[in-house]
C-alpha positions, -999 to 999 in steps of 0.1 A, spaced: -716 -55 179 -708 -26 156 -724 -21 123 -711 -1 93 -734 21 74 -734 32 37 -757 55 18 -786 32 19 -773 1 38 -762 -12 71 -739 -42 73 -718 -63 96 -689 -81 77 -670 -107 98 -650 -137 84 -633 -166 101 -602 -176 81 -581 -208 87 -548 -213 70 -529 -246 72 -496 -258 57 -497 -288 33 -506 -320 51 -508 -299 83 -471 -303 90 -462 -288 123 -439 -260 109 -452 -228 125 -425 -226 151 -398 -201 159 -386 -178 132 -411 -193 106 -440 -185 129 -429 -149 134 -423 -144 97 -457 -158 87 -474 -137 114 -457 -106 99 -467 -114 64 -503 -122 74 -506 -88 92 -491 -70 63 -515 -86 38 -545 -79 60 -534 -43 64 -530 -39 26 -565 -54 21 -581 -31 47 -589 -60 70 -588 -57 108 -580 -87 129 -605 -91 157 -590 -122 171 -561 -144 159 -541 -174 170 -511 -193 156 -508 -230 165 -479 -252 153 -501 -267 125 -525 -239 116 -534 -202 118 -569 -190 127 -581 -154 124 -615 -138 130 -614 -106 109 -636 -78 98 -636 -57 67 -648 -21 70 -661 -12 35 -677 21 36 -697 34 6 -692 70 -5 -724 90 -9 -727 117 -35 
């Protein structure tokens, strides 16, 4: 387990995110699955989030992610 340190803090940010289509329709197949995966990775990268573990099932997407927020000391 790795911790991130700031000027006066030590923290360990981890989140479990589950995304499901409306009414949990089984739509995450084929090209749609690949497109959603690409979009999710792009959004996480823009937000500075690292995917620790992720899985796509036909009716949901689960991701265990971490956010490395480092404080800048002056």
